[in-house]
N, C-alpha and C positions, 0 to 999 in steps of 0.2 A: 311369567310362569304360566303354564297351561291353564291353571285355574287357581282361584284363591284357596289357600290351604287352611283348613280349620280342623284342628286336632283336639283330642281329649287328653289332658295331662293325667287324668285318673287312669286312663287306659295305659298310658306309658308306665306309670309307677307300678301298676298291677303286673305288667309284663316284665318290667325290669327286676322286680323282686323275685322272679323265678330263677334268676341267674346269680351264681356266687359272685361276690365282688372281688375286684382285684386286691390281693393282700398288700396293704400299704407298708412301706418301709419306714415311714416317719409320721409323727403326729400332725405335721403341717400339710400332709398330702390328703387328697380326697378319696372317697370310695368311688369306684367306677363300675357301674353295672351296664352290661350290654345284652341284648336279646334279639336274635333274628326271628322272623316268621318261619313257619314250617314250610318245607317243600319249595323253597325259593333258590334258584340258581342265579346268583348275582352276575355271573358271566353273561347273562342274557341282556344286561343293561349296559349302555355305553355312554350316554350323556346325562347330565344332571344340571339342575338349577337350585339355587339356595336363596332364601329370603334375604333381602338387602337390609332389613331392620331386625333388631333383636326385641322380641317380645319380653317385656319386663312385668312381673306380677309381684305385688307386695309393697311397693313404695307409695301407692295411692289406692283409693277405692276402686279405680277403674284401671284396666290393663293399659300399659303404655308401650310405645314403640320407640326404640333408640337407635340413632346412627352416630353415637358418640365414638371417640377413638377407641375406648375400651370395648364397646359393642362390636365395632368393625374388626377389632383384633380377634375376638372370639369367632366371629363369622369367618374370617380369613383362616383360622386354625382348621376349621372343617373343610373349607375349600381346598386348602393345601393337602390335607390328608386324602381327600377324595381324588385329587389329581395324581397323587403318589400311587394310589391304588389302581390307577389306569383309567379313570373316568374323564370325560371331556366336559369342561365347564361351558355351558351355553346359556348365558343369562337372558332372561325374558324370551326364551325360545318356546313357542307353543308345542313343539314336538319333543321337548326334553323327556327322557325316560324316567328320571327320578326327580323328586322334589324334597328339599330338606327345610324343616321348620325348626328354629332354635328359640328356646325360652329360658329366661333367667328368673329364678324365684328367690326372693329374700324374705326372711321372716325373723322378727325379733320378739322374743318372749320376755316379759317383765315379771319378776316374782317379788312379792311382798309378804313378809312375815312380821306380825305384831307380837311383841313380847309384853303381855300385860298382866301375867300371873306371877311369874318368877323373874325378878330383875336380873338373876344370875344365869342368863341364857348361855353363858360360856362355861357353865359349871363343869360339864364333862369334857371340856377341851384339855388335851394332855398338857401337863405342866402348870395349870392354874391351881392355886390354893382353893380349898373349899370356902363357900360363902361364910361359914361360921367363923372363919379366921378374923374377918373384919367386923363381924356383927351383922345383924340384919337391918337394912336401911329402908324398910318399906315406908317409913314416914315421909320420905322426900322423893321416892322413886316415881318417875313419870314414864308411862309406857312410850315406846317409839318403835318405828318399823326398821327392819333390816331389809333392804332391797338390792337386787341385782338383775342384770339383763344378760341374755344369751341370744346371739344372732347366728343363724345358719343361712347358707345360700346353696342353691342347686342350679345346675346347668343341664337342661333337657334337650334332647334332639330326637326328632322323629323323621324317618325316611319313608317316603310313600312311592308306590308305583303309579306313575302318571299315565300309563298306557291302559286306561280304562275307558269304557264307553260313557258317553254323556248321560248323566243322570245316575250313574252308579257311584257308590261310596268309594272313596280312595282307601286303598289297603296299606296299612303301615307294615312295612317288611323288615324294618330295623329300628330298634329303640335304644336309647342311651340315657343313663342317668348318672350325673356326677354331682356329688354333694359332700358337705362337711361344714364345720364351723367357720364363720368369717373371721378374718384376722383384723389387726389394726390398720393394716395398709391395703388399700384397694389395689395397688399395683401388684402386691404379693398375691392377692387373691386371683387376679387376672392371670398372672404367670402360672399359678397352680392349676387353674382351669385349663389353660392352653396345654400344659404338660399332661393333664388328665385326658384331653382330647386325643393326644398322641397315643396314650395308653389304651384308650377305647378302641382304636384302630388295630393296635398291636394285639390285643386280645380277641380281635374279630378277623382272623385271617381269611375267612370266607368271603370278606368284602373285596379282596383283591381279584381283579379280573384276569382271566387267562387270555391275554391279547393274542396269543398265537392261534386261538380258535376263530378270531374275527377277521 
């Protein structure tokens, strides 16, 4: 690639939130946000390169790069859609017009709630008898926590214009955010991500090059 691509995830999220998400048809599908930069004619670009590793954030204290089968499948999903849109894949070509950085973010939240005042924490749950039915058992009650975890994952893409002068900042011309709750099956999550990548390009028709002008 023409130069090492270092992008800001915060900038991507700020841009992505300005665009209405794709309305999902099912709970198992992810939200898809896309946002182009202003005054960009994508027909002016012809070639692209894409990072050969997936940047992973959240599984360790330091960012990691992966070339696992799942990572390569997500990278391939973007490459396939770019080629369908009329761009030419030129790996490691210093003269590529566009560069794409992909990042996978996974986050698990753990919630703990201690019930140490009222043993009948289920008192208001529909269908349960009130605590007085059985009597008050404070004499032997021991407090205990109720815990649960919730995991979300997100797939981020940033496309930059590589036709810049040396020393100038790379300009992000298209951003994509795909995210939602992680499921029990990694393969299902990957399939949902790949399907969402297709949706990202479907809702971004401006990415398709008018090859008749070239």
